[in-house]
C-alpha positions as CSV (number, residue, x, y, z in Angstrom):
1,M,83.6,-26.9,56.7
2,I,84.3,-30.7,57.9
3,E,81.9,-32.9,58.1
4,K,81.7,-34.9,61.3
5,S,81.7,-37.9,59.0
6,D,85.5,-37.6,58.3
7,L,86.8,-37.1,61.3
8,P,86.3,-40.4,63.8
9,A,89.7,-41.9,62.2
10,W,91.5,-38.9,62.3
11,L,90.8,-37.7,65.7
12,E,91.7,-41.1,67.4
13,C,94.9,-40.7,65.7
14,Y,95.4,-38.0,68.4
15,G,93.8,-40.2,71.6
16,V,90.8,-38.1,71.1
17,T,87.2,-39.2,71.4
18,H,84.6,-38.6,68.4
19,D,81.5,-39.4,70.5
20,Q,79.1,-36.5,70.7
21,I,81.9,-34.0,69.1
22,G,81.1,-30.4,70.4
23,S,78.7,-31.7,73.6
24,K,80.1,-30.5,77.1
25,A,80.9,-33.6,77.9
26,W,83.4,-33.7,74.8
27,W,84.5,-30.3,75.8
28,K,85.2,-31.3,79.3
29,A,87.3,-34.3,78.2
30,V,89.3,-32.1,75.8
31,R,89.6,-29.1,78.4
32,I,91.2,-31.8,80.5
33,M,93.7,-33.3,78.2
34,G,94.6,-29.8,77.1
35,T,95.6,-28.7,73.4
36,P,97.5,-28.7,71.0
37,F,97.5,-32.3,70.5
38,I,100.4,-33.4,69.3
39,K,101.4,-36.3,67.5
40,Q,105.1,-37.4,66.8
41,D,105.0,-39.1,63.4
42,S,108.7,-39.4,63.0
43,E,112.0,-38.3,65.0
44,Q,112.0,-35.4,62.6
45,T,108.0,-34.6,62.4
46,S,105.4,-34.2,64.3
47,S,101.3,-33.5,63.6
48,V,100.1,-30.6,65.7
49,L,96.3,-30.9,66.0
50,F,94.6,-26.8,66.9
51,L,91.4,-26.8,68.7
52,W,89.0,-24.0,69.4
53,Q,85.7,-23.6,70.9
54,D,83.5,-20.7,69.2
55,P,81.9,-19.3,72.2
56,Q,79.2,-17.9,70.2
57,G,78.0,-21.4,69.1
58,N,77.4,-23.4,65.8
59,E,77.6,-21.5,61.9
60,F,74.0,-20.4,62.4
61,E,74.6,-18.8,65.6
62,S,77.8,-17.2,65.4
63,N,79.3,-13.8,63.5
64,T,82.9,-16.0,63.5
65,V,83.5,-16.9,59.7
66,S,87.2,-18.0,59.9
67,V,89.6,-18.7,62.4
68,L,93.3,-17.5,61.2
69,L,95.7,-19.4,62.6
70,D,99.1,-17.6,63.1
71,V,101.8,-20.0,64.6
72,N,105.2,-17.5,64.3
73,S,107.7,-18.0,61.8
74,L,105.8,-20.8,60.7
75,T,102.5,-20.2,59.1
76,D,102.7,-17.2,56.5
77,H,100.8,-13.7,57.6
78,H,102.0,-12.5,54.6
79,S,99.6,-13.8,52.1
80,W,96.7,-13.1,51.6
81,E,95.5,-17.3,51.8
82,P,96.5,-17.5,55.7
83,A,96.4,-20.7,57.4
84,C,92.8,-21.4,59.1
85,L,91.0,-23.9,61.3
86,G,88.1,-25.1,59.8
87,R,84.4,-25.6,61.7
88,V,82.9,-28.8,62.4
89,R,79.7,-28.4,60.9
90,G,76.8,-27.8,63.4
91,T,78.7,-27.4,66.3
92,D,81.0,-24.9,68.0
93,V,84.6,-26.8,66.9
94,W,87.0,-25.4,65.1
95,L,89.9,-27.9,64.4
96,G,92.9,-27.8,62.3
97,E,96.7,-29.6,61.7
98,L,100.0,-28.5,61.3
99,Q,103.2,-30.4,60.5
100,V,106.1,-29.4,62.5
101,D,109.1,-30.0,62.5
102,S,110.0,-32.4,66.3
103,S,112.8,-29.9,67.7
104,W,110.3,-26.8,67.1
105,R,109.7,-24.6,70.1
106,G,107.4,-21.4,69.0
107,S,104.1,-19.3,70.1
108,Y,100.8,-19.6,68.0
109,S,97.8,-17.5,68.1
110,F,94.3,-17.8,67.3
111,I,92.5,-14.6,64.6
112,P,88.7,-15.2,64.8
113,I,87.3,-13.0,61.7
114,E,83.9,-11.8,60.5
115,K,82.6,-11.8,57.2
116,H,83.8,-8.8,56.1
117,Q,87.2,-9.1,57.5
118,L,87.5,-12.5,55.2
119,P,91.0,-11.8,53.2
120,G,89.1,-12.7,50.0
121,S,86.8,-9.7,50.4
122,V,89.3,-7.3,51.8
123,R,91.5,-8.0,48.3
124,Q,89.0,-7.0,46.0
125,T,88.1,-3.8,47.7
126,G,91.7,-3.1,47.3
127,D,94.8,-2.9,44.9
128,G,95.6,-6.2,45.9
129,S,99.3,-4.8,47.0
130,R,101.8,-6.2,49.4
131,E,101.0,-2.8,51.3
132,A,97.4,-3.4,51.5
133,Q,97.7,-7.0,52.7
134,R,100.2,-6.0,55.8
135,A,97.3,-3.2,56.5
136,W,94.5,-6.4,56.4
137,W,96.7,-8.1,58.6
138,M,97.2,-5.9,60.9
139,S,94.0,-4.7,60.8
140,V,92.4,-8.6,61.8
141,A,96.1,-9.5,64.2
142,V,94.8,-6.8,67.1
143,N,91.8,-9.5,67.6
144,Q,94.5,-12.1,68.3
145,I,93.8,-14.6,70.9
146,S,95.6,-17.2,73.0
147,D,94.7,-20.6,73.4
148,P,92.1,-21.0,76.3
149,L,92.9,-25.0,76.4
150,N,96.1,-24.5,76.5
151,P,97.1,-25.5,80.1
152,L,100.7,-23.5,80.1
153,P,100.7,-19.7,81.0
154,E,99.9,-17.6,78.2
155,L,102.5,-15.1,76.5
156,V,102.5,-11.8,76.0
157,S,104.6,-9.8,73.4
158,G,104.5,-6.3,71.5
159,W,102.5,-8.8,68.8
160,G,100.1,-9.4,71.7
161,V,98.8,-12.6,73.7
162,S,100.0,-16.0,72.4
163,S,100.1,-19.8,73.8
164,P,103.6,-21.5,74.0
165,L,103.9,-24.7,71.5
166,H,106.9,-27.3,72.6
167,L,107.5,-30.5,70.3
168,P,108.9,-33.5,71.7
169,K,112.5,-32.8,70.7
170,A,112.6,-29.3,71.9
171,T,116.2,-28.4,74.0
172,T,115.2,-28.1,77.8
173,E,114.4,-25.0,79.4
174,L,116.2,-24.4,82.5
175,G,114.1,-22.4,84.6
176,W,111.8,-21.8,82.3
177,Q,109.9,-25.4,82.9
178,E,109.6,-24.7,86.6
179,W,108.2,-21.4,86.1
180,D,105.5,-22.6,83.8
181,R,104.3,-25.3,86.2
182,G,103.9,-22.6,89.1
183,E,106.9,-23.7,91.2
184,L,109.1,-20.5,91.2
185,N,108.1,-17.7,93.5
186,A,107.1,-14.2,92.2
187,I,109.8,-11.9,92.9
188,S,108.5,-9.2,95.4
189,S,108.2,-5.5,94.3
190,S,110.1,-4.4,97.0
191,R,113.4,-6.2,95.2
192,V,113.0,-3.9,92.2
193,H,114.6,-0.5,92.1
194,S,112.4,1.9,90.0
195,I,114.7,4.4,88.3
196,N,113.1,7.5,86.7
197,W,115.5,8.6,83.8
198,S,115.0,11.7,82.2
199,S,117.0,12.2,79.5
200,K,118.0,15.3,78.9
201,E,120.1,14.1,75.5
202,L,117.2,12.5,73.9
203,G,114.6,14.8,75.2
204,N,112.5,11.8,76.7
205,Q,111.7,9.8,79.9
206,R,110.8,6.4,81.1
207,T,111.5,4.4,83.9
208,A,114.2,1.7,84.1
209,W,114.5,-1.1,86.8
210,L,117.4,-2.7,88.7
211,F,117.2,-5.9,90.1
212,S,120.1,-8.0,91.6
213,T,120.7,-11.6,92.4
214,A,123.9,-10.6,94.2
215,A,124.6,-9.1,97.1
216,S,128.5,-8.2,96.3
217,D,130.0,-6.7,93.3
218,A,128.8,-8.0,90.3
219,P,128.6,-8.3,86.4
220,L,126.0,-6.0,85.2
221,V,123.5,-6.6,82.3
222,V,121.8,-4.2,80.3
223,L,118.3,-5.9,79.0
224,L,117.2,-3.6,76.0
225,D,112.9,-4.1,76.0
226,G,113.4,-4.0,79.6
227,Q,109.6,-3.8,79.8
228,K,109.2,-7.1,78.4
229,W,111.5,-9.2,80.9
230,G,110.1,-8.0,84.2
231,A,108.9,-9.3,87.0
232,P,105.2,-10.4,85.6
233,S,107.0,-12.5,82.9
234,G,108.5,-14.9,85.1
235,T,112.3,-13.8,84.2
236,L,113.9,-12.3,87.6
237,S,111.9,-15.6,89.1
238,V,114.0,-17.3,86.7
239,L,117.1,-15.6,86.7
240,Q,116.9,-16.2,90.6
241,Y,116.5,-19.7,90.3
242,L,119.5,-20.0,88.0
243,T,121.7,-18.3,90.3
244,D,120.2,-20.1,93.3
245,T,121.0,-23.5,91.9
246,F,124.3,-22.3,90.4
247,K,123.3,-22.0,86.5
248,I,124.7,-18.8,86.5
249,A,126.7,-16.2,88.3
250,P,125.1,-13.5,91.0
251,A,124.3,-10.3,88.8
252,H,122.9,-7.2,89.1
253,Y,120.3,-6.6,86.1
254,L,119.7,-3.4,84.4
255,L,115.9,-3.6,82.7
256,V,115.9,-0.7,79.9
257,P,112.2,0.1,78.2
258,S,111.4,1.0,74.7
259,I,109.1,4.1,75.0
260,D,107.0,3.0,71.7
261,G,107.7,1.7,68.3
262,P,108.6,4.9,66.6
263,T,111.0,5.9,69.8
264,R,112.9,2.0,69.4
265,W,113.2,2.1,66.0
266,K,115.3,5.3,66.3
267,E,117.2,4.2,69.5
268,L,118.3,1.0,69.0
269,S,119.1,1.4,65.3
270,C,122.8,2.2,66.2
271,H,121.8,5.4,67.8
272,H,125.3,6.5,69.8
273,P,123.4,9.5,71.7
274,F,121.2,6.9,73.1
275,W,124.3,4.7,74.8
276,Q,125.9,8.0,75.3
277,S,123.3,9.1,77.4
278,L,122.7,5.7,79.0
279,L,126.2,5.9,79.9
280,D,126.2,9.5,81.1
281,E,122.8,10.0,82.5
282,L,121.3,6.9,83.6
283,L,124.4,4.8,84.6
284,P,125.5,7.0,87.6
285,I,121.8,6.8,88.7
286,V,122.5,2.9,88.9
287,T,126.0,3.1,90.4
288,S,124.5,5.0,93.1
289,I,121.8,2.8,93.9
290,L,124.6,-0.1,94.1
291,A,126.5,1.7,96.5
292,K,123.6,2.2,99.1
293,D,124.3,-1.5,99.4
294,D,127.9,-1.8,99.1
295,C,127.7,-3.4,95.4
296,S,129.4,-2.6,92.4
297,A,129.4,-3.2,88.7
298,T,132.7,-5.3,88.1
299,D,132.2,-5.3,84.3
300,F,129.1,-5.0,81.9
301,L,127.0,-7.2,79.6
302,V,124.4,-6.1,77.0
303,A,121.5,-8.2,75.7
304,G,118.7,-7.4,73.4
305,Q,116.6,-9.2,70.8
306,S,116.0,-8.4,66.9
307,L,116.8,-4.8,66.9
308,G,117.8,-4.7,70.4
309,G,120.5,-7.3,69.2
310,L,121.7,-5.3,66.8
311,S,121.7,-2.5,69.6
312,A,123.9,-4.6,71.9
313,L,126.6,-5.6,69.1
314,Y,126.5,-1.8,68.7
315,A,127.4,-0.8,71.9
316,G,130.0,-3.7,72.4
317,V,131.8,-2.2,69.6
318,T,130.9,1.3,70.5
319,F,132.0,1.4,73.8
320,P,134.6,-1.1,74.3
321,E,136.0,0.4,77.8
322,Y,132.6,-0.9,79.2
323,F,131.0,-3.4,76.9
324,S,132.9,-6.6,76.2
325,K,130.1,-9.1,76.6
326,V,127.3,-8.9,74.6
327,I,124.0,-11.2,74.1
328,S,122.4,-11.0,70.5
329,L,119.5,-12.9,70.3
330,S,117.6,-12.7,66.2
331,G,119.7,-9.7,65.8
332,S,118.7,-7.0,62.7
333,F,121.7,-7.6,61.0
334,W,120.1,-6.4,58.0
335,W,120.7,-2.7,59.0
336,P,121.1,-0.2,57.6
337,E,119.5,-1.1,54.3
338,S,117.1,1.1,53.1
339,S,114.5,-1.7,52.1
340,R,115.0,-3.6,55.2
341,M,115.6,-6.8,53.7
342,R,116.9,-7.5,50.1
343,A,116.9,-11.3,49.2
344,P,120.3,-13.0,50.6
345,N,122.2,-15.5,48.4
346,D,121.0,-18.6,50.4
347,T,124.4,-20.6,50.4
348,T,126.0,-22.6,52.8
349,S,129.0,-22.1,51.1
350,S,132.1,-21.5,53.4
351,D,133.4,-18.3,51.2
352,E,130.1,-17.0,49.6
353,W,128.6,-15.6,53.1
354,I,130.2,-12.7,52.6
355,K,128.3,-11.8,49.8
356,N,125.1,-11.5,52.2
357,V,127.0,-9.0,54.3
358,P,124.9,-5.3,53.3
359,A,126.8,-2.3,52.8
360,N,127.6,-0.5,56.0
361,S,126.5,-2.9,58.3
362,L,128.1,-3.6,61.7
363,A,129.4,-6.7,59.6
364,D,130.7,-4.5,56.7
365,Q,132.3,-2.1,59.2
366,I,133.7,-4.9,60.9
367,L,135.7,-6.4,58.0
368,K,137.0,-3.2,56.4
369,N,138.6,-2.6,60.4
370,H,136.1,0.6,60.5
371,I,135.5,-1.2,64.3
372,S,137.0,-3.6,66.7
373,V,135.5,-6.8,67.9
374,S,138.8,-7.9,69.5
375,H,137.7,-7.8,72.9
376,L,134.4,-8.9,72.4
377,H,132.5,-12.1,73.6
378,V,129.8,-12.5,72.1
379,F,127.0,-14.8,72.2
380,L,124.9,-14.9,68.8
381,N,121.7,-16.9,68.3
382,V,118.7,-16.7,66.1
383,G,115.6,-18.9,64.8
384,S,115.5,-21.2,62.2
385,G,112.4,-20.2,61.1
386,E,113.5,-16.8,60.6
387,A,114.6,-17.2,57.0
388,D,117.1,-14.3,55.6
389,M,117.9,-13.3,59.5
390,C,119.9,-16.5,59.6
391,L,122.2,-16.2,56.7
392,Y,122.8,-12.2,58.3
393,N,123.0,-13.9,61.6
394,E,125.4,-15.9,59.9
395,A,127.3,-13.3,57.9
396,T,127.9,-11.2,61.0
397,Y,129.4,-14.5,63.1
398,R,131.7,-15.4,60.3
399,A,133.0,-11.3,60.3
400,I,133.4,-11.5,64.3
401,Q,135.0,-14.5,64.3
402,Q,137.5,-13.8,61.3
403,K,138.6,-10.1,63.2
404,G,139.3,-11.9,66.3
405,G,136.5,-11.9,68.4
406,K,135.2,-14.6,71.0
407,V,132.0,-15.6,69.5
408,H,129.3,-18.2,69.9
409,Y,126.6,-18.6,67.1
410,E,124.0,-21.3,67.4
411,M,120.5,-21.6,65.3
412,V,117.6,-23.0,67.4
413,C,114.6,-24.8,66.0
414,G,112.0,-21.4,66.6
415,G,110.9,-18.4,65.2
416,H,111.4,-14.6,65.6
417,D,109.2,-15.4,68.9
418,W,110.0,-14.6,72.8
419,L,109.7,-18.0,73.3
420,S,112.9,-18.7,72.1
421,W,114.5,-15.5,73.3
422,R,113.6,-16.0,76.7
423,S,115.3,-19.8,76.4
424,G,118.1,-17.8,74.3
425,L,118.5,-15.2,77.0
426,I,119.4,-17.9,79.7
427,D,121.6,-19.9,77.3
428,G,123.7,-16.2,76.5
429,L,124.0,-15.6,80.1
430,R,124.9,-19.4,81.0
431,Y,127.7,-19.4,78.3
432,L,128.8,-15.5,79.3
433,M,128.4,-15.6,82.9
434,P,128.4,-19.2,84.0
435,A,128.6,-19.7,88.2
436,R,131.5,-20.9,89.7
437,S,132.1,-23.8,90.5
């Protein structure tokens, strides 16, 4: 626990009054200011102060004995000693500080836990293995919550709810800042076509969605994990806004959802039947809908993140007659290594990158001329906080470049995170599909 006597000078550094800490008046002032509090220490780093109010009260009234701090790709959730907030003794105040790159953008959440969930206790009752640690983490991660004091809209991803963290030097987010401020119109459901895709080839069915910012012939953009990019996420509003303001060209957007985790793993791991059935079964329905509005697809762009980023590039090299443009965000280019990510060679040497090419990966097949990339125009993006993912993306970029593909590669100050991917998607569309001047 943290003693009140230790707090005054520390809180004053963030411009937070320490008088009557934990009182109703104190929390009201904090709520008006909004959290987290950020203090820029230098051009390179900033200190971030996180605050959480225990709804059950102080340590004598509450069942919460610890609050885990999960900052995507910064804090280590693979450890038995994760980052935590500390309670201020005798109050409902939990707080903690973290040093972060001043250019960082990412999501974070809090995970309140009770005594029986403490990592030390769980570790003692198990074998302490990596598998046991992961099982413990997954069991508590379901309780993650967003920051109720953060004034920006909460984020919803496959990992649950979280809150956004934008450091002072983070790059400008085109369209998303307007969305977060509530300045963009919501997209009417009447503008989104729901498509029942019942696949004989795959033996499953799902609902895909078609949305257009174009009123005539235009590119068709296939968005993998389409359930994440729907109207509630703000994506469609941002796409419409950036089209209206001539930042990206008009287009038709096909949002193809993943059914569940196991199905996603199968379909997006370079699975030929998935793409063949999408082209044979889903695309004709899309074509028919567009034709009713006297529209058609002039060309095709496919975009995905993580495993979807891998699948997007696979579609580009496997079906060149359709896909010539690819957006891959944090692509899982470690595939198909059975152990997932082996320890790569952490080197920036211009000729050492090839050692990070997994056997039978897309990069390996490209380098061996088993597949061609000469027709491709690719946008690759990965977060600086993604560790070995950066090395695999770098190797894939170099392979495409070496074999004649047109490729743009960038590393952003962020993590394996939807908050990074939403900006990356827009950056990729601006690069591959700019508005005509």
